[in-house]
VEXTORKOL-558073 format. One line per field, with one value per residue (C-alpha): z negated, x, y; residue number from 0; residue in three letters. Coordinates in steps of 0.5 Angstrom, whole numbers. Each point is the difference from the previous one (the first is absolute). Layout:
BEGIN
w: c(Z;...) .
u: c(X;...) .
v: c(Y;...) .
pos: c(NUM;...) .
code: c(Ala;...) .
//
This chain:
BEGIN
w: c(-75;2;-1;3;0;1;1;-7;-4;-1;2;-1;-1;-2;-4;-8;-1;0;4;6;1;5;-2;7;7;1;-6;5;3;8;4;6;-1;0;-3;-5;-7;-6;-7;-7;-4;-7;2;5;8;4;8;2;6;1;5;1;-1;7;-3;-4;2;-6;-4;0;-2;-3;0;-4;0;-6;3;-7;1;7;0;-7;3;5;-6;-3;6;0;-7;1;6;-4;-6;5;4;-7;-2;7;0;-7;2;6;-4;-5;5;3;-6;-1;7;-1;-6;3;5;-4;-6;4;3;-6;-3;7;-1;-8;3;5;-5;-4;6;1;-7;2;-4;5;-4;0;4;2;-1;7;0;6;7;2;3;-7;-2;6;-2;-7;3;4;-6;-4;6;0;-7;0;6;-4;-7;4;4;-7;-3;6;0;-7;3;5;0;2;6;2;-1;4;6;0;0;6;4;5;0;7;2;-2;-7;-1;1;-5;-1;-3;-6;-5;-7;-7;-3;-7;-3;-7;-4;-7;-5;-5;3;2;-7;-3;5;-2;-7;1;3;7;-1;-5;5;6;-4;-3;7;3;-5;2;7;0;-4;5;6;-3;0;7;2;-5;4;7;1;3;-3;5;-4;-6;-1;-6;-5;5;3;7;2;5;0;6;1;-1;-7;0;-3;-6;-1;0;-5;-5;1;-2;-6;-2;1;-5;-5;1;-1;-6;-3;2;-6;-5;2;0;-4;3;6;0;0;7;4;8;5;6;6;5;7;6;7;7;0;5;-2;3;0;-2;0;4;4;-6;-5;0;-5;2;-4;1;2;1;-3;-5;-3;-1;-4;-4;-3;-1;-4;-4;-2;-2;-4;-7;-5;0;6;7;5;6;7;2;5;-5;-5;6;1;-7;-2;-5;-2;-3;-5;1;0;6;-1;2;7;-1;5;1;3;8;0;3;-3;-7;-2;-4;-4;-5;-7;-4;-7;-3) .
u: c(197;6;7;7;6;7;6;2;-7;-7;0;-8;-6;-8;0;2;7;2;-6;4;5;4;6;3;-2;4;-4;-7;-1;1;2;-5;-4;-7;0;-5;1;-4;3;-3;1;-2;-6;-2;1;3;1;6;4;6;3;7;1;1;5;4;-1;3;-6;-6;-7;-5;-8;-4;-7;-4;-4;-4;-2;-1;-4;-4;-6;-1;1;-5;-5;2;-2;-6;-2;2;-4;-6;1;-1;-6;-3;2;-3;-6;-1;1;-5;-5;2;-2;-6;-2;1;-4;-5;0;2;-5;-6;2;2;-7;-4;4;-2;-7;0;2;-6;-5;3;-1;-8;0;-3;-1;7;1;6;0;1;5;1;-2;6;1;0;-6;-4;3;-3;-7;0;2;-6;-5;2;-1;-6;-2;2;-3;-7;1;1;-6;-4;2;-3;-7;0;2;6;-2;-3;8;2;-4;2;7;-1;-1;-6;-5;-3;-7;0;2;-4;-6;2;3;-3;4;-2;1;-2;-4;0;-5;1;-5;1;-6;-2;4;-7;-2;7;0;-6;2;7;3;1;8;0;-5;5;6;-3;-2;7;3;-5;1;8;0;-4;4;6;-2;-3;7;3;-4;2;-7;-1;-5;-5;-3;-3;-8;-1;1;1;6;0;6;2;5;3;5;0;-1;-5;-6;4;4;-7;-3;7;-1;-7;2;6;-5;-5;6;3;-7;-2;7;1;-5;4;7;-3;-6;-2;-2;-7;-2;-2;-1;1;-5;4;-2;4;-1;4;-2;1;0;1;6;1;-1;-7;-3;0;6;2;-1;1;1;4;-4;-3;-8;-4;-5;5;1;-7;0;6;-4;-6;4;3;-7;-3;6;-1;5;7;-2;2;-4;3;-3;0;5;5;-1;1;7;2;-4;4;4;-5;-6;-6;-8;-4;-6;-7;-2;-2;-2;4;-2;2;1;-6;1;1;8;4;5;5;1;7;-1;6) .
v: c(106;2;-2;3;-5;3;-5;0;2;1;7;2;-4;2;-6;-1;-1;-7;-3;-1;-5;3;4;2;0;-7;-3;1;-6;0;6;0;6;0;-7;-2;-4;-1;0;0;5;-1;-5;5;-1;5;0;3;3;4;4;3;8;3;5;-6;-7;-2;2;-4;3;-6;1;-4;-1;-4;-5;-1;7;0;-6;2;3;-6;-5;4;-1;-7;-1;3;-4;-6;2;2;-7;-4;4;-1;-7;-1;4;-5;-6;3;1;-7;-3;4;-2;-7;0;3;-6;-6;2;0;-6;-4;2;-2;-7;-1;2;-5;-5;1;0;-7;-2;2;7;4;6;3;6;4;8;4;5;5;-2;-4;-7;-3;4;-3;-7;2;2;-6;-5;3;-1;-7;-1;3;-4;-6;2;1;-7;-4;4;-2;-7;-1;2;-6;-7;-3;-3;7;2;-6;1;8;-2;-5;6;2;-6;-3;0;-7;1;6;-4;-5;-7;-6;-3;-5;3;-1;6;2;5;2;5;2;-1;5;6;4;-1;2;6;3;1;3;6;-1;1;-6;-4;1;-2;-6;-2;1;-4;-6;1;0;-6;-4;4;-3;-7;0;2;-5;-5;2;4;6;5;3;5;2;1;4;-6;-5;-3;-3;-4;-5;-6;-3;-6;-7;0;6;-3;-3;7;4;-5;1;7;0;-4;5;6;-3;-1;7;3;-4;2;7;3;-5;4;7;1;6;-4;-3;-7;-2;-6;-2;-3;-3;-3;-4;-2;-3;1;4;7;6;4;7;7;2;7;7;3;4;-5;-7;-6;-6;-5;-7;-1;-6;-4;-3;7;1;-7;2;6;-4;-5;5;3;-6;-2;0;4;-4;-4;-2;-2;-3;-2;-8;2;3;-6;-5;3;-1;-7;-4;6;5;-2;3;-2;0;5;-1;3;7;6;6;6;0;-8;-3;-7;-2;0;-5;3;-3;3;1;3;4) .
pos: c(0;1;2;3;4;5;6;7;8;9;10;11;12;13;14;15;16;17;18;19;20;21;22;23;24;25;26;27;28;29;30;31;32;33;34;35;36;37;38;39;40;41;42;43;44;45;46;47;48;49;50;51;52;53;54;55;56;57;58;59;60;61;62;63;64;65;66;67;68;69;70;71;72;73;74;75;76;77;78;79;80;81;82;83;84;85;86;87;88;89;90;91;92;93;94;95;96;97;98;99;100;101;102;103;104;105;106;107;108;109;110;111;112;113;114;115;116;117;118;119;120;121;122;123;124;125;126;127;128;129;130;131;132;133;134;135;136;137;138;139;140;141;142;143;144;145;146;147;148;149;150;151;152;153;154;155;156;157;158;159;160;161;162;163;164;165;166;167;168;169;170;171;172;173;174;175;176;177;178;179;180;181;182;183;184;185;186;187;188;189;190;191;192;193;194;195;196;197;198;199;200;201;202;203;204;205;206;207;208;209;210;211;212;213;214;215;216;217;218;219;220;221;222;223;224;225;226;227;228;229;230;231;232;233;234;235;236;237;238;239;240;241;242;243;244;245;246;247;248;249;250;251;252;253;254;255;256;257;258;259;260;261;262;263;264;265;266;267;268;269;270;271;272;273;274;275;276;277;278;279;280;281;282;283;284;285;286;287;288;289;290;291;292;293;294;295;296;297;298;299;300;301;302;303;304;305;306;307;308;309;310;311;312;313;314;315;316;317;318;319;320;321;322;323;324;325;326;327;328;329;330;331;332;333;334;335;336;337;338;339;340;341;342;343;344;345;346;347;348;349;350;351;352;353;354;355) .
code: c(Glu;Ile;Ala;Val;Leu;Thr;Pro;Ser;Ala;Leu;Ala;Ala;Thr;Thr;Leu;Ala;Pro;Gly;Arg;Leu;Pro;Trp;Thr;Ser;Ala;Ser;Ala;Tyr;Pro;Gly;Val;Ala;Asp;Thr;Ala;Thr;Tyr;Gln;Ile;Asp;Leu;Gly;Gly;Glu;Thr;Phe;Glu;Thr;Thr;Ala;Val;Ala;Asp;Pro;Tyr;Asp;Val;Thr;Val;Arg;Val;Val;Ala;Leu;Gln;Ser;Leu;Asp;Leu;Ala;Leu;Ala;Pro;Tyr;Arg;Asn;Ile;Gln;Ala;Gly;Leu;Ile;Ala;Leu;Gly;Leu;Val;Ala;Ala;Gly;Ala;Gly;Leu;Ala;Ala;Ala;Ile;Ala;Met;Ala;Arg;Ser;Ile;Thr;Ala;Pro;Ile;Ala;Leu;Leu;Ser;Arg;Ala;Thr;Ala;Glu;Val;Ala;Asp;Gly;Arg;Phe;Asp;Val;Arg;Ile;Pro;Val;Gln;Gly;Ala;Asp;Glu;Ile;Ala;Gln;Leu;Ser;Glu;Ala;Phe;Asn;Arg;Met;Thr;Asp;Gly;Leu;Arg;Glu;Arg;Ala;Asp;Met;Gln;Lys;Phe;Val;Ser;His;Ser;Thr;Val;Ala;Met;Ile;Gln;Arg;Gly;Pro;Gln;Thr;Pro;Glu;Gln;Leu;Ala;Gly;Gln;Arg;Arg;Ile;Val;Thr;Leu;Leu;Phe;Ser;Asp;Ile;Arg;Gly;Phe;Thr;Ala;Phe;Ser;Glu;Gln;Arg;Pro;Pro;Glu;Glu;Ala;Val;Ala;Ala;Leu;Asn;Arg;Tyr;Leu;Arg;Leu;Gln;Ser;Asp;Leu;Val;Arg;Arg;Phe;Arg;Gly;Asp;Val;Asp;Lys;Phe;Met;Gly;Asp;Ala;Val;Phe;Ala;His;Phe;Thr;Gly;Asp;Asp;Met;Ala;Leu;Asp;Ala;Ile;Arg;Cys;Ala;Val;Glu;Met;His;Lys;Ala;Val;Arg;Gln;Ala;Pro;Leu;Asp;Asp;Pro;Ser;Leu;Pro;Ala;Leu;Thr;Leu;Gly;Ile;Gly;Ile;Val;Thr;Gly;Glu;Val;Ile;Val;Gly;Ser;Val;Gly;Gly;Ala;Asp;Arg;Gln;Asp;Tyr;Thr;Ala;Val;Gly;Ala;Pro;Val;Asn;Leu;Ala;Ala;Arg;Leu;Cys;Ser;Ala;Ala;Asp;Pro;Gly;Glu;Thr;Leu;Met;Ser;Ala;Ser;Thr;Phe;Asp;Leu;Val;Arg;Gly;Leu;Val;Ala;Ala;Glu;Glu;Thr;Ala;Pro;Phe;Asn;Val;Lys;Gly;Val;Ser;Ala;Pro;Val;Ser;Ala;Phe;Arg;Met;Arg;Ala) .
//
């Protein structure tokens, strides 16, 4: 825009009348040529500069440039950049949140799964997605739980003493050869189960057998014993410690009671009885078997005698050896039997009878 100022008036202007505040050259601020000033004209900012007319120095020509119009394209660019920056920041924030969730969600799932494993639930699994480090960690966790589940399942098929032996680490040659220990051995045999199983479907017979074996194994653990193995419908357990004989006898008493009570609590179970043999003596405890299959068990004459006493016991009866009764004499009521011959023992054997 242009304005021409004379000493006494506004001679001419390209702006609308009344917008300029100068009515003459003397009203224009400053006298230096090419000096720049900013002025607000009706809310629009102008940059102004004035020069003297070379033919009449009293006349000043003022040039005005609207800063708002000049900067409008750049301000549009600035607004676009700001908008683009906000969009980019929003997209970055969303991506960061998504990435954080992609990391924290599997970790939180892993944390919950670990807590379940700590509670003994080894069937928990984590879904594996992708091939990153989190996926690799999930796969490793699943392999770990598979191993723990297999280990827990395998422990059901071996005695607690076997598990303890494995946990102690590799055995020395002396340990592999076996260790002499004085223990109390208990053999328990279910009487009448063979006849029952012949009249029932295999599934029903196995279910009933498992119920009765579980009752007995629970009592063995309750009285600080260890089930060495199940042999058909028979249980072989051993007890150690200062009260091993008394623990075994108390366990036998409770076994008779539990088996007698079971069909009263659950009429679907057959009414069965037990014959139990208990012997205390020195045995060799160690690993028995081949290179690829071994049992950690007790072997020796007392084991054979306990099995023979179990076979000789009447239904509902416990027969114990004299070596066992001597440890509990005065604490347990039992009657001595007449000496009798048992297979594998050269001399007649005396035993003490307890009836359930």
